[in-house]
N, C-alpha and C positions, 0 to 999 in steps of 0.2 A: 240371293247373296252366295258368293263362292267362298268356301273354306279351303285351306291349303295344308298339305303336310309334306314334310322334307325327308329325304333319305340320306344316308351317311355322307359325311363331308370328306372331300379329298383335298390334298395340298399339291399343287404344282408350282415349282419354282417361286415359292413365296406368296403366290396368290391363292387364296382359299376359295374353292368353288363348292357349292352345295347343290345336290341334285334333289328336286322337290316334287312331291305328289300334291295334286290338287284334287279334293273331293267335294262333290256337291251333295249336300244332305239337307235335312230340314234346317230352317233358319234358327239360329240360336238368338236368345234374348239379347238385346243390344244394352239393356240396363240390368245390373245385378240385382236380384230380388233381395228383400229385406231378410235379415237373419230370423229363423224361427226361434221364438222364445221357449224357454224350458223352466221348469220348476227348480232345476238344480242351479247352484251358483255358477255363473259363467264369467271367465276372465278373458277378455278379448285380446287377441294378439296384436302387436303393433303393426301399422301399415308397412306393407313391403316397399322396398326402394322403387322409386319411379311410379308406384301405384299399381304394380301388377298384382293380380290376385288368382288364387286357386281355391275352388270350393268343391266339396262333396255333396252331390245332390241325391236324395231318395225321394221318389214320387214328385220330382221337380222342385223340392224344397231343400235349401242347404242345411246340412247338419250342424247342430250346435257345436262350436269350437271351444275348447278348454286349453288355457295356456298354463303349463305346469313343467317343472323340471327343465326349463329352457326350450321346451318343444311345444308344438300345437298338436292337440289330440281331438279326435271325433269318436263318437260311440258307434261301432258296427252293429247293424241290425241283422240278426241271423236270417240268411237265405234272401235278403232283400237285394234287388238289382239297384245299382247306383250308376251315376254319371259324374263326370268331372268337368266343371265349368271354369274356363280360363279367360281372363280379360287382358286385353292390350289397351293401356291408357295413352299410348303415344300416337303422334301423327305419322308414323311410319310402320311398315310391316315388321314383325318379329317372328323368329322361329323359336319353337318350344320343344325341348327335349323332355318327354313325359314318360315316367316309368311307374309301374305298379309292382309292388313286391320285388323291386330290383330288376324287373323285366320291361324292355321297352314296349310301349303300347302298340307300336307298328310292326315290329318284327320279332318281338319276344327275346331279343338278345341282351346280354348283360355287358355294358360297355361304359366308358366315360361319357359325361354329358356331351362333351364336344364331338365324339365320334358317334353318338347316337343318331338314329333317325329322328326327324323333328316335325312337329306340326307347325303350320304358318298361319298367323292371324293378321288380318288387314288392320289398317289404322283405326283405332278407337273401337275395335269390334270385340265381341265375346263369342267363343265357340264352346260347344258341349261335346265331349268325347264320351261315348257310351259303351265302348268295348274295345277288345283286341282286334286290330286290323289283320284279317286272315288272308286277304287276296285284294286284287284291285277293285272288287265289287262287293265284298262281304266282311262283316265283322262279327265278333261273338261277345255278347254282353258281359260286363262286369257284374259280379254279385258276391255278397259276403258269405263265406262258408268257413269250414275248418281248415286247418293247415293240411291234413291229409287229402282233402278233396280239392286243394288249390291247384291252379295252372302251374305254379312253380313246382309242386310236388310231382306233377305229371311230367314236367321236363327235367326233374332231378335237380332243381335249384331251389333250395329252401333256406338259404343264408340270410335273405333280406325280406322276409314276409312281414306284413303289417306296416309298410311304409309307402307313401305316394309321394313322388318327387317331380318337380317341374323346374327346368333351368331355362332362362330367357335369353336368347341371343339377338342382337340388333343387326339389321341388314346394312351392308356397306353401300350398296348401290342397287337401283331397281333391277328386277329380273328382266330379261331381254327376249328370250325365246323359250318356247316349250320344247321339251325333249320327249321321245317315246317312252312309254312306261317300261320299267324293268319288271320282269315277271316274279311273282312270289309263289312259291310252291309250299304245300302243306303235307307233311308226312302224316298219313292217316293213322299210323300205329303209335307214334310217339307224340304227335301234336307239334313237333318242332317246326319252325319256319326255315326255309332254305331259299336263298336268292340264287340268281344265275351266276353270281361272282363267287369264286372260291373263298372259303373262310381261312384267315390267316393262322399260322401255326400257334401264335400266342393265344388267339381266340379259342382254338381247339384245346389247348392245354388248360385254359381257364375253365372251359366247360367240363373237361375231364376231372378237375380238381373238385368242381361242384358236385358232379354226379358220383364221385368216389367218396363223398361225404367228409373230405378233409376240412372244408370250411363250413358245411352244413350240419344241422342237427336233425335227428328224426322228427317227423312231423308230429304235433300235438294237438288233438281235437279239442282241447280246452281253449285254444286261441284262435283268433280271426285271421283269415287270409282271403284271397280273391280267386273265385273260380272262373272257368271259361264257360259261359252260358249259351243261351240260344242265339241262333244266327239272324242277323238283321242286315238289310241293304246298307252299303256305304261305298259309293264309287269314288275312285281316286285316279289321278294321272300325275305325270312328272312335269316339273318346271326347273329352270336354273335360278340359283340364288347365291349371293356372296355374303358371308356373315363375318361379324367381328370375331376375334379369336377367343375372347373370354366372355363368360356369361355377365349379363347386366344385372341380373337378379336370380335368386334361387329360393324356392320354398319347398319344405317337407311337412307332410302331415302324417301323423302316426294314427293308426286306427286300431281299436281294440274293443272287445265285448265289454259290457258293463262290469262284470266280475273282475276282469283284468284291470280296468280303470280304478276300481276300488282298491285293489292290491297295490297299484302304483301310487295311490294317494291323489290321483288326478281329480276325481269327484269325491265329495264328502260322504262319509257313511251316514245312512239314515239314522235318525234318533229314535231308538225304541225305548219307551217308558219302562222303567224297572218297577214291577209290582210291589216290591218291598219298600220302595220310596213312597208309593201311595199309601201303604199301611202305616208308615212312619209319620206321615202327615195327618193321620186320622185324629179327630177330636171328639170328646164326649158331648160338648155343647157347642152350638153356633157361637161365633164370636159376638161381643157386644156391638150394637149398631153405633 
């Protein structure tokens, strides 16, 4: 099976064209696995519009989801590698703008969902994204870590740590021809991605604001974020694709360590017996039968 991913959309005289990468990797499961049960109380989120789904996997199993405060949460497991499983329930291809900690999973840029690079999913298929795409052949694994150790901190962008977002765009018409791949370059010192196309002045000023700390806060090791982990194979190439101008559905997942979920009231606090209550219930004789 072939998976696809899309790079940034361009607008020409009212016709929206999207440049797409295709990658061939291990085949993802076509059926979403059952949710792993937990001893903690779980409130399932309502189904997404049109049946789209996004799950966070650790060791191949989806993390338990908690619905609270109008959001969906999962518990981050320290130092655990994770993957993102995305399902397309429609009989047509869709493109998915996928970000982790506010950074696009393809080129590590912070943009709108419409302008973001996008993954493409075939009709009725499910794909699994395991890391940050670093080139046309390699990716670096996602793993839960501290804010200070996160990929966002390395890039100087810490304003959106702790959130995973997916926006689904429908295809207007079938892709016709493949186009040569646009090279992706990696700055060995900063870890930033650079394409062969110049960055717009607005994008440069946005990155400067992030790095200057105007919209970002100092990293805090108490909270979870996503690191840039070990290198794995993930081949990609380009195709053309025309998309609808607005997203058909969007899903956001917040992740936090257990201590933070407790503070937010997302998971219930464990009941600890009070020794004084035990003593208050003491009796001199056993009750009559």
